TISE-889356 format. One record per residue: x, y, z of N, C-alpha, C in turn. Coordinates in steps of 0.05 Angstrom, whole numbers, padded with zeros to 5 digits, always signed. Example, Ala and Ser with C-alpha at 12.3 -4.5 7.8 and 13.67 -1.06 7.14 Angstrom:
<nodes>
+00264-00114+00156+00246-00090+00156+00264-00066+00156/+00257-00045+00142+00273-00021+00143+00258+00001+00157/
</nodes>
This chain:
<nodes>
+07899+00873+03800+07870+00873+03800+07859+00892+03779/+07840+00883+03763+07828+00900+03742+07810+00921+03754/+07810+00945+03742+07793+00966+03751+07765+00961+03739/+07745+00961+03756+07718+00954+03747+07702+00979+03740/+07694+00981+03715+07678+01004+03706+07650+00993+03699/+07630+01005+03711+07602+00997+03705+07588+01020+03693/+07575+01016+03670+07560+01037+03656+07531+01030+03658/+07515+01047+03669+07486+01042+03672+07470+01056+03650/+07457+01040+03633+07442+01051+03611+07456+01048+03585/+07442+01037+03564+07454+01034+03538+07440+01050+03517/+07432+01074+03524+07422+01093+03504+07445+01105+03490/+07441+01128+03477+07463+01140+03462+07487+01146+03480/+07483+01158+03503+07505+01167+03520+07519+01144+03533/+07504+01125+03544+07517+01102+03557+07532+01085+03538/+07520+01079+03515+07534+01063+03495+07559+01076+03484/+07557+01102+03479+07580+01117+03470+07603+01117+03490/+07596+01121+03516+07616+01121+03537+07630+01094+03539/+07614+01073+03539+07626+01046+03541+07644+01040+03518/+07636+01046+03494+07652+01041+03470+07678+01057+03470/+07676+01082+03478+07700+01099+03478+07720+01090+03500/+07709+01081+03523+07727+01071+03543+07742+01046+03533/+07727+01029+03518+07740+01005+03507+07762+01012+03487/+07759+01035+03474+07780+01044+03455+07804+01055+03470/+07800+01066+03493+07821+01081+03507+07838+01063+03526/+07826+01042+03537+07838+01027+03558+07844+00998+03550/+07865+00987+03562+07873+00959+03556+07854+00939+03570/+07847+00918+03556+07829+00899+03568+07841+00885+03592/+07868+00883+03592+07881+00870+03615+07878+00886+03640/+07873+00912+03637+07873+00929+03661+07845+00936+03671/+07825+00934+03655+07798+00942+03663+07777+00921+03654/+07755+00921+03669+07731+00907+03659+07710+00929+03655/+07696+00928+03633+07675+00947+03627+07648+00932+03624/+07630+00938+03642+07604+00925+03641+07582+00945+03634/+07567+00940+03613+07546+00957+03604+07519+00945+03612/+07504+00958+03629+07479+00947+03639+07456+00960+03623/+07439+00943+03611+07416+00952+03595+07391+00936+03602/+07369+00949+03604+07344+00935+03609+07332+00923+03584/+07341+00933+03560+07332+00923+03535+07354+00911+03519/+07348+00889+03503+07369+00876+03488+07378+00892+03463/+07361+00911+03454+07367+00926+03430+07373+00955+03436/+07390+00967+03420+07394+00996+03422+07370+01011+03411/+07360+01030+03426+07336+01045+03418+07344+01072+03407/+07337+01077+03382+07342+01104+03370+07320+01123+03380/+07325+01135+03402+07304+01151+03415+07296+01174+03397/+07314+01184+03381+07307+01207+03364+07288+01200+03341/+07282+01174+03339+07263+01165+03318+07237+01154+03329/+07232+01159+03355+07207+01147+03366+07182+01159+03353/+07183+01183+03344+07159+01194+03330+07154+01179+03303/+07176+01170+03291+07173+01154+03266+07161+01127+03273/+07170+01114+03294+07160+01088+03302+07130+01091+03309/+07122+01112+03323+07094+01116+03330+07077+01120+03306/+07088+01132+03285+07073+01139+03261+07070+01115+03242/+07082+01092+03250+07078+01068+03234+07102+01058+03218/+07125+01072+03221+07148+01064+03206+07163+01042+03221/+07179+01027+03206+07195+01005+03217+07224+01014+03219/+07236+01010+03243+07263+01017+03248+07281+00993+03247/+07305+00997+03238+07325+00975+03236+07332+00965+03264/+07330+00939+03268+07337+00928+03295+07367+00930+03299/+07375+00936+03323+07404+00939+03329+07410+00925+03356/+07414+00898+03355+07419+00883+03379+07445+00892+03392/+07444+00898+03418+07468+00907+03432+07489+00885+03433/+07481+00860+03434+07500+00838+03434+07518+00837+03409/+07506+00845+03387+07522+00846+03362+07539+00871+03361/+07528+00893+03370+07543+00918+03369+07568+00917+03386/+07567+00904+03409+07590+00904+03427+07606+00877+03426/+07600+00860+03407+07614+00835+03405+07644+00841+03398/+07662+00829+03413+07690+00832+03407+07703+00858+03416/+07688+00875+03430+07698+00901+03438+07711+00900+03465/+07706+00879+03481+07715+00878+03508+07695+00889+03528/+07672+00899+03518+07651+00909+03535+07632+00885+03541/+07628+00880+03566+07609+00858+03574+07581+00870+03577/+07562+00859+03562+07534+00868+03563+07519+00852+03585/+07506+00867+03602+07490+00855+03623+07461+00864+03620/+07444+00845+03611+07416+00852+03607+07401+00850+03634/+07396+00873+03646+07383+00874+03672+07372+00902+03677/+07353+00903+03695+07341+00929+03703+07354+00938+03728/+07363+00963+03728+07375+00975+03752+07354+00982+03772/+07356+00973+03796+07336+00979+03817+07347+00996+03839/+07373+01000+03840+07384+01018+03861+07414+01021+03858/+07425+01042+03870+07453+01047+03870+07461+01056+03898/+07482+01043+03909+07493+01050+03935+07521+01062+03930/+07523+01088+03930+07548+01101+03924+07568+01100+03947/+07560+01093+03970+07578+01090+03993+07592+01062+03992/+07576+01042+03985+07587+01015+03982+07597+01009+03954/+07592+01027+03936+07600+01024+03908+07588+00999+03895/+07561+00997+03898+07547+00974+03887+07522+00983+03872/+07514+00966+03853+07490+00971+03838+07472+00947+03840/+07447+00952+03849+07428+00930+03851+07413+00927+03824/+07412+00902+03814+07398+00897+03788+07380+00873+03791/+07362+00870+03772+07345+00847+03771+07344+00838+03742/+07348+00812+03737+07347+00801+03710+07330+00776+03709/+07333+00760+03688+07317+00736+03685+07322+00716+03708/+07345+00718+03721+07352+00699+03742+07347+00710+03770/+07335+00734+03771+07329+00746+03797+07347+00770+03804/+07347+00776+03830+07362+00800+03839+07392+00793+03841/+07408+00814+03836+07437+00811+03837+07450+00838+03844/+07476+00838+03849+07490+00862+03856+07516+00863+03841/+07522+00887+03830+07547+00891+03816+07564+00910+03833/+07590+00906+03833+07609+00923+03847+07625+00938+03827/+07630+00964+03833+07645+00980+03814+07668+00995+03828/+07687+01003+03812+07707+01022+03821+07701+01050+03809/+07691+01050+03784+07682+01074+03771+07654+01069+03760/+07636+01087+03764+07609+01084+03754+07603+01106+03734/+07591+01099+03712+07581+01118+03693+07550+01116+03693/+07537+01137+03702+07508+01136+03705+07495+01149+03681/+07481+01133+03665+07469+01143+03640+07441+01131+03637/+07426+01132+03658+07399+01120+03657+07378+01138+03643/+07386+01162+03637+07369+01179+03620+07344+01189+03633/+07323+01191+03617+07298+01203+03627+07274+01190+03614/+07250+01197+03624+07225+01188+03613+07207+01212+03609/+07182+01207+03603+07164+01229+03598+07156+01243+03624/+07148+01268+03622+07142+01284+03645+07114+01295+03643/+07096+01286+03660+07068+01295+03659+07064+01323+03670/+07085+01334+03682+07084+01361+03694+07062+01363+03715/+07053+01339+03725+07032+01339+03746+07005+01347+03736/+07000+01347+03710+06974+01355+03699+06954+01332+03703/+06932+01338+03715+06912+01317+03720+06903+01303+03694/+06902+01276+03696+06893+01260+03674+06914+01253+03653/+06937+01267+03654+06957+01262+03633+06968+01233+03635/+06974+01223+03658+06985+01196+03661+06964+01175+03654/+06939+01181+03659+06918+01161+03654+06909+01161+03624/+06908+01183+03612+06896+01185+03585+06914+01192+03562/+06937+01203+03567+06955+01212+03546+06975+01190+03538/+06985+01192+03514+07005+01174+03503+07032+01189+03502/+07054+01174+03505+07080+01187+03504+07099+01173+03485/+07120+01187+03476+07139+01175+03458+07168+01178+03467/+07171+01179+03494+07198+01182+03505+07214+01156+03504/+07201+01134+03498+07215+01108+03496+07200+01090+03477/+07211+01067+03472+07199+01048+03453+07172+01037+03462/+07169+01029+03487+07142+01019+03496+07120+01039+03491/+07125+01064+03498+07105+01085+03494+07099+01090+03465/+07120+01090+03448+07117+01095+03419+07101+01072+03407/+07106+01047+03415+07092+01025+03404+07062+01025+03413/+07058+01034+03437+07030+01036+03447+07015+01057+03431/+07027+01079+03425+07015+01100+03409+07010+01090+03381/+07030+01076+03370+07028+01065+03343+07003+01048+03340/+06998+01031+03360+06975+01013+03359+06949+01029+03361/+06949+01050+03377+06925+01066+03380+06919+01082+03355/+06939+01093+03343+06935+01109+03318+06924+01091+03296/+06933+01066+03295+06925+01047+03274+06895+01041+03276/+06883+01045+03300+06855+01039+03304+06837+01063+03299/+06849+01087+03294+06833+01111+03290+06820+01111+03263/+06796+01121+03262+06781+01124+03237+06788+01152+03225/+06784+01154+03199+06788+01180+03186+06772+01202+03199/+06784+01225+03201+06770+01248+03213+06773+01251+03242/+06783+01231+03256+06786+01234+03285+06810+01252+03291/+06810+01264+03315+06829+01284+03323+06852+01273+03340/+06876+01280+03333+06900+01274+03349+06911+01301+03358/+06913+01305+03385+06924+01330+03395+06951+01324+03408/+06972+01338+03397+06999+01336+03408+07003+01359+03428/+07008+01353+03453+07012+01373+03473+07042+01378+03477/+07050+01403+03472+07078+01411+03474+07089+01421+03448/+07100+01446+03449+07110+01458+03425+07140+01458+03422/+07153+01440+03437+07182+01437+03434+07190+01420+03410/+07215+01412+03408+07224+01397+03385+07210+01371+03382/+07205+01356+03404+07192+01331+03403+07163+01334+03393/+07149+01354+03403+07122+01359+03394+07120+01366+03365/+07138+01383+03355+07138+01390+03327+07143+01366+03309/+07161+01349+03317+07167+01325+03301+07144+01305+03302/+07132+01302+03326+07110+01283+03328+07086+01292+03312/+07079+01317+03314+07055+01327+03299+07059+01325+03269/+07082+01333+03259+07086+01332+03230+07088+01303+03219/+07101+01286+03235+07104+01258+03227+07076+01244+03225/+07060+01248+03245+07033+01236+03245+07016+01248+03223/+07017+01274+03219+07001+01287+03199+07009+01278+03171/+07034+01274+03166+07043+01265+03140+07036+01235+03135/+07039+01219+03156+07033+01190+03153+07003+01185+03152/+06987+01201+03166+06958+01197+03167+06944+01223+03159/+06944+01230+03133+06931+01255+03124+06901+01255+03128/+06890+01231+03134+06861+01229+03139+06853+01237+03167/+06873+01241+03185+06867+01249+03212+06868+01279+03215/+06854+01289+03236+06855+01318+03242+06876+01321+03264/+06899+01331+03257+06922+01334+03276+06923+01363+03286/+06926+01366+03312+06928+01392+03324+06952+01392+03344/+06963+01416+03349+06985+01419+03368+06979+01442+03386/+06983+01438+03412+06980+01460+03432+07007+01468+03442/+07012+01494+03443+07038+01504+03453+07033+01525+03475/+07049+01523+03496+07046+01542+03518+07051+01570+03509/+07071+01573+03491+07077+01599+03479+07069+01601+03450/+07084+01616+03434+07079+01617+03406+07093+01593+03392/+07083+01586+03368+07094+01563+03354+07123+01570+03345/+07142+01554+03355+07170+01558+03348+07181+01585+03357/+07172+01596+03379+07179+01623+03387+07208+01626+03394/+07223+01604+03396+07252+01606+03402+07268+01607+03376/+07255+01602+03353+07269+01602+03327+07273+01630+03316/+07289+01631+03295+07292+01656+03281+07267+01662+03265/+07263+01687+03255+07240+01693+03239+07238+01674+03214/+07260+01668+03201+07260+01650+03178+07252+01622+03187/+07261+01614+03210+07254+01587+03220+07225+01585+03226/+07214+01605+03239+07185+01605+03246+07168+01606+03220/+07177+01622+03201+07162+01624+03176+07161+01597+03162/+07183+01582+03162+07182+01556+03149+07165+01536+03164/+07166+01538+03191+07150+01520+03208+07121+01524+03202/+07112+01549+03201+07083+01554+03195+07076+01544+03167/+07094+01547+03148+07089+01538+03121+07085+01508+03120/+07102+01493+03134+07099+01463+03134+07074+01455+03149/+07068+01468+03172+07044+01461+03187+07019+01466+03170/+07019+01489+03155+06997+01495+03138+06993+01474+03115/+07015+01466+03104+07014+01447+03082+07004+01420+03092/+07011+01413+03116+07002+01387+03128+06974+01389+03141/+06963+01413+03142+06937+01416+03154+06935+01413+03184/+06957+01420+03197+06958+01418+03226+06946+01443+03239/+06927+01440+03257+06916+01462+03272+06934+01469+03295/+06940+01495+03299+06958+01503+03320+06942+01520+03341/+06945+01512+03366+06933+01527+03388+06956+01540+03404/+06962+01566+03399+06984+01579+03412+06974+01590+03439/+06994+01594+03457+06989+01605+03484+06966+01590+03497/+06967+01564+03495+06946+01546+03505+06958+01526+03524/+06961+01533+03549+06972+01515+03569+06951+01494+03576/+06957+01469+03574+06939+01447+03579+06938+01443+03610/+06914+01443+03621+06910+01440+03650+06897+01414+03658/+06888+01398+03638+06876+01373+03644+06872+01356+03619/+06873+01330+03623+06869+01311+03600+06847+01291+03607/+06828+01289+03590+06807+01269+03593+06809+01249+03570/+06792+01229+03570+06793+01208+03550+06788+01219+03522/+06772+01240+03520+06765+01250+03493+06770+01279+03489/+06785+01292+03507+06790+01321+03504+06813+01330+03522/+06824+01353+03516+06843+01366+03534+06832+01393+03542/+06836+01401+03566+06827+01427+03576+06850+01447+03577/+06846+01472+03570+06867+01492+03571+06861+01513+03592/+06881+01529+03598+06879+01548+03620+06858+01569+03616/+06851+01574+03591+06830+01594+03586+06802+01583+03588/+06800+01558+03597+06774+01546+03602+06762+01531+03577/+06777+01531+03556+06767+01518+03532+06774+01488+03532/+06760+01473+03516+06765+01445+03513+06771+01439+03484/+06791+01422+03479+06798+01414+03451+06792+01384+03448/+06775+01377+03430+06769+01348+03426+06794+01333+03419/+06796+01309+03429+06820+01293+03424+06813+01263+03427/+06812+01249+03405+06809+01220+03406+06835+01208+03418/+06858+01221+03412+06884+01212+03422+06899+01237+03430/+06911+01237+03454+06928+01259+03463+06956+01248+03466/+06975+01262+03452+07003+01255+03453+07018+01276+03470/+07031+01267+03492+07043+01285+03511+07073+01288+03506/+07082+01312+03500+07110+01317+03494+07121+01342+03508/+07114+01345+03533+07121+01370+03547+07147+01369+03563/+07167+01354+03553+07192+01353+03567+07197+01325+03579/+07220+01323+03593+07228+01297+03604+07234+01299+03633/+07230+01277+03647+07237+01275+03676+07258+01254+03679/+07279+01259+03694+07301+01241+03697+07293+01216+03712/+07308+01194+03708+07304+01169+03722+07307+01175+03752/+07289+01164+03769+07289+01172+03797+07310+01159+03815/+07326+01140+03805+07345+01126+03822+07366+01144+03834/+07377+01163+03819+07398+01180+03829+07389+01196+03854/+07364+01205+03853+07353+01221+03875+07352+01206+03901/+07351+01179+03899+07349+01162+03923+07377+01155+03934/+07398+01165+03922+07425+01160+03931+07436+01183+03947/+07461+01181+03956+07475+01202+03970+07488+01222+03951/+07485+01218+03925+07497+01236+03906+07484+01264+03908/+07500+01285+03902+07489+01312+03902+07473+01314+03876/+07447+01321+03878+07430+01324+03855+07415+01350+03857/+07403+01358+03834+07387+01382+03833+07359+01376+03843/+07342+01396+03844+07315+01392+03852+07299+01374+03833/+07309+01372+03808+07296+01354+03789+07308+01327+03788/+07328+01321+03805+07340+01295+03807+07364+01290+03789/+07374+01311+03775+07397+01308+03759+07422+01309+03776/+07442+01293+03769+07467+01291+03784+07485+01315+03776/+07494+01330+03797+07510+01354+03792+07539+01345+03786/+07549+01353+03763+07576+01345+03754+07594+01369+03748/+07620+01363+03746+07639+01384+03739+07643+01384+03708/+07664+01397+03699+07669+01399+03671+07677+01374+03657/+07684+01353+03673+07691+01327+03661+07668+01306+03665/+07645+01316+03673+07621+01299+03678+07624+01282+03704/+07642+01290+03721+07647+01276+03746+07629+01288+03768/+07617+01270+03784+07600+01279+03806+07616+01297+03825/+07605+01319+03833+07619+01338+03851+07619+01327+03880/+07603+01307+03885+07602+01296+03912+07616+01269+03915/+07616+01254+03893+07628+01227+03893+07646+01223+03869/+07672+01226+03872+07691+01227+03850+07693+01201+03834/+07682+01179+03844+07683+01154+03828+07658+01150+03812/+07640+01171+03811+07616+01170+03795+07616+01192+03774/+07609+01184+03749+07606+01203+03727+07577+01201+03718/+07566+01223+03708+07539+01223+03698+07538+01236+03671/+07524+01225+03652+07523+01235+03625+07494+01235+03615/+07489+01252+03595+07462+01253+03583+07442+01268+03600/+07417+01260+03598+07396+01273+03612+07399+01271+03642/+07414+01251+03652+07417+01247+03681+07435+01267+03694/+07450+01283+03678+07470+01300+03689+07462+01330+03688/+07470+01345+03708+07467+01374+03708+07495+01385+03703/+07500+01391+03677+07526+01402+03669+07522+01431+03659/+07541+01447+03664+07540+01475+03656+07555+01479+03629/+07542+01492+03610+07553+01497+03584+07560+01526+03580/+07564+01534+03555+07571+01562+03549+07550+01582+03561/+07560+01605+03569+07542+01625+03580+07532+01618+03608/+07545+01598+03621+07537+01589+03647+07508+01579+03648/+07500+01568+03625+07473+01557+03623+07474+01527+03625/+07455+01514+03639+07454+01485+03639+07450+01473+03611/+07464+01451+03605+07460+01438+03580+07432+01426+03579/+07418+01430+03556+07391+01419+03555+07392+01389+03549/+07371+01375+03556+07369+01347+03551+07366+01342+03521/+07387+01332+03509+07388+01328+03480+07411+01311+03472/+07410+01299+03448+07432+01285+03437+07455+01304+03430/+07448+01329+03424+07469+01348+03417+07489+01353+03440/+07480+01351+03464+07498+01354+03487+07505+01327+03499/+07487+01307+03497+07492+01281+03509+07516+01266+03497/+07519+01267+03471+07541+01253+03458+07568+01265+03466/+07572+01291+03464+07597+01303+03473+07603+01299+03502/+07581+01298+03519+07585+01294+03547+07596+01265+03552/+07586+01246+03537+07596+01218+03539+07625+01216+03531/+07633+01230+03510+07661+01231+03502+07678+01243+03524/+07668+01265+03535+07683+01279+03556+07687+01261+03580/+07666+01247+03589+07668+01230+03612+07687+01207+03607/+07685+01194+03584+07702+01171+03578+07731+01179+03577/+07737+01201+03564+07764+01211+03562+07775+01219+03589/+07758+01230+03606+07767+01238+03633+07774+01214+03650/+07757+01193+03648+07762+01169+03663+07788+01156+03654/+07792+01154+03627+07816+01143+03617+07841+01158+03625/+07838+01185+03625+07861+01202+03632+07868+01199+03662/+07848+01197+03679+07854+01195+03707+07866+01167+03714/+07858+01147+03699+07868+01120+03705+07896+01116+03694/+07903+01131+03673+07929+01126+03660+07949+01148+03663/+07941+01170+03677+07959+01192+03680+07960+01211+03656/+07940+01209+03639+07940+01226+03615+07929+01254+03621/+07926+01269+03600+07916+01297+03602+07886+01297+03602/+07874+01311+03622+07845+01313+03624+07834+01329+03601/+07811+01321+03590+07798+01337+03569+07789+01364+03579/+07791+01384+03563+07783+01411+03571+07767+01425+03550/+07757+01411+03530+07741+01423+03509+07713+01427+03519/+07704+01452+03519+07676+01457+03529+07655+01446+03509/+07633+01438+03520+07611+01428+03503+07595+01452+03494/+07590+01454+03468+07575+01476+03457+07555+01466+03435/+07537+01484+03427+07517+01477+03407+07525+01490+03380/+07514+01478+03359+07519+01488+03332+07492+01493+03318/+07474+01474+03321+07448+01477+03308+07427+01460+03322/+07402+01465+03315+07379+01448+03324+07368+01435+03299/+07367+01409+03299+07358+01394+03275+07329+01384+03280/+07311+01392+03263+07283+01385+03267+07272+01371+03242/+07263+01346+03244+07250+01333+03222+07220+01342+03222/+07210+01348+03199+07182+01356+03196+07168+01337+03177/+07167+01312+03185+07159+01291+03167+07183+01280+03152/+07179+01263+03132+07201+01251+03117+07211+01269+03094/+07196+01289+03086+07203+01305+03063+07212+01333+03070/+07207+01342+03094+07213+01369+03102+07230+01369+03128/+07246+01390+03131+07262+01392+03155+07269+01421+03161/+07280+01426+03184+07289+01453+03191+07314+01451+03208/+07336+01463+03198+07361+01464+03213+07364+01493+03221/+07361+01498+03247+07364+01524+03258+07392+01527+03270/+07408+01544+03258+07435+01548+03269+07433+01566+03294/+07451+01559+03313+07450+01572+03339+07477+01581+03349/+07478+01598+03369+07503+01605+03382+07513+01582+03400/+07536+01586+03411+07547+01565+03428+07529+01558+03451/+07514+01578+03462+07496+01573+03484+07467+01569+03475/+07464+01561+03450+07438+01551+03440+07417+01573+03434/+07426+01597+03427+07407+01618+03419+07406+01619+03388/+07382+01621+03377+07379+01621+03348+07392+01645+03335/+07405+01641+03312+07415+01662+03295+07397+01663+03270/+07403+01681+03252+07386+01685+03229+07388+01661+03209/+07411+01648+03208+07415+01627+03188+07399+01602+03193/+07386+01592+03172+07371+01567+03174+07375+01551+03148/+07369+01526+03149+07368+01509+03126+07341+01496+03126/+07326+01496+03104+07299+01486+03104+07294+01467+03081/+07270+01455+03081+07261+01439+03058+07273+01411+03058/+07274+01401+03033+07284+01373+03029+07313+01370+03038/+07330+01390+03032+07358+01389+03040+07361+01387+03070/+07344+01402+03085+07345+01400+03114+07336+01373+03124/+07317+01361+03110+07308+01334+03118+07330+01314+03114/+07345+01316+03092+07368+01298+03087+07389+01303+03108/+07395+01328+03114+07414+01335+03135+07407+01321+03161/+07382+01324+03170+07374+01312+03195+07376+01282+03194/+07369+01270+03172+07371+01241+03169+07400+01232+03171/+07419+01247+03159+07447+01240+03161+07457+01242+03190/+07447+01262+03205+07455+01265+03233+07445+01241+03249/+07420+01232+03244+07409+01209+03258+07425+01184+03252/+07431+01180+03226+07445+01156+03218+07474+01157+03229/+07486+01180+03229+07513+01182+03240+07514+01176+03269/+07494+01185+03284+07493+01179+03313+07490+01149+03318/+07473+01136+03302+07468+01107+03305+07493+01092+03297/+07507+01101+03276+07531+01088+03267+07552+01089+03288/+07555+01112+03301+07575+01115+03322+07570+01096+03345/+07545+01091+03352+07538+01073+03373+07542+01044+03364/+07534+01038+03339+07536+01011+03329+07565+01002+03323/+07583+01021+03321+07611+01015+03316+07628+01028+03338/+07625+01018+03363+07637+01032+03386+07667+01035+03386/+07681+01016+03373+07711+01018+03374+07723+01024+03347/+07706+01033+03328+07716+01042+03302+07716+01072+03301/+07727+01083+03279+07726+01112+03275+07753+01124+03282/+07755+01136+03305+07780+01149+03313+07802+01128+03318/+07827+01135+03314+07849+01116+03319+07848+01106+03348/+07853+01080+03351+07852+01069+03378+07879+01074+03392/+07877+01085+03416+07901+01091+03432+07896+01080+03460/+07900+01054+03463+07896+01042+03489+07920+01046+03507/+07915+01057+03531+07937+01062+03549+07936+01043+03573/+07959+01040+03585+07961+01022+03608+07952+01037+03633/+07936+01023+03649+07927+01034+03674+07948+01029+03695/+07956+01050+03710+07976+01046+03731+07962+01034+03756/+07976+01016+03770+07964+01002+03793+07952+01021+03814/+07967+01043+03820+07956+01060+03841+07931+01075+03833/+07929+01082+03807+07906+01095+03797+07883+01076+03794/+07889+01051+03787+07867+01031+03785+07854+01027+03812/+07870+01029+03833+07859+01024+03860+07843+01048+03870/+07851+01073+03863+07838+01096+03874+07821+01111+03855/+07824+01106+03829+07808+01121+03809+07821+01148+03804/+07843+01154+03818+07859+01179+03816+07844+01202+03828/+07858+01220+03839+07846+01244+03851+07854+01269+03836/+07860+01266+03810+07867+01290+03794+07845+01310+03794/+07852+01335+03799+07831+01356+03800+07820+01361+03772/+07794+01364+03770+07780+01368+03745+07780+01398+03738/+07779+01404+03712+07776+01432+03704+07748+01441+03711/+07745+01466+03715+07718+01477+03722+07699+01474+03699/
</nodes>
């Protein structure tokens, strides 16, 4: 009997995990089903570009996984029963149920309104393609001189504000940050950030926590109002709610608690990767929601699954950070080098070279997904019958 592996979500982490499993395991021994609600791979790190009017290269999942042994299932996941080992989905033909022996949960996250009144009703988001396209259409209807306010001073907010300001210099772009602009960066990083914002004419409201969103303004904690023809909300991400409705051990925010191999601490036949997982990195700090940690987590999970099924050695390489890559429009960038646990150091790369660096990182990530069984040498191992039946009970490293 073939061991049934089901991967939920075909974003960066889900697609990487499915492709790597196809590289590691023999097709005769396993079936790998990748479930995606969308027919195309979405380059989430480019949603600010899509919103600003740029056209992204289409990447059909059916073409990407053709001939790899990965079966693509276009369907929306509606539930997971970890006791029965089933996944409820709905597709063009109606409701259905998939059965698994090993599950890789990679449903990711969406935008997080933080419970701020009016945000869901009046703000625009770029956490996914539908939201980015909706914002794109709204920006196209704005007249010169109208104000766009980006709420959130994190990486997504910085990229959105600079991309919109560069693409539409006729608009009045502003950004609100709960703290100081780029206050987690090194002094050199912050200096370059202020330089680019000044050059693009972006107004910055520091230490301005937004407490409400209306159709034409945002309200801040100090009682002030900032005019906004369009409000773009980038204050972090909220995980997909399905995991929280299961018997899996999850955090208060709904992330699945995993060990060092991305395996659920409560259900050993379930692995979680990307934004859906609560994994601990260097310095005993949780890994942040990012491609920087999501990709390595997907490699870790796939290699651990393959090792447990074939009797191989479990991966033990810790996930760490090297830099934070920030695009500041198409011509400017900022590469902030960091410690293993993601703290800024003095070294930075700025300007056009940094923009090229960030672009290469984005292209490299997309290439890795688009060529799931290329790159590293293929080493497909045979799954032993007893492990195929049980998923193996090999103890994971901490």
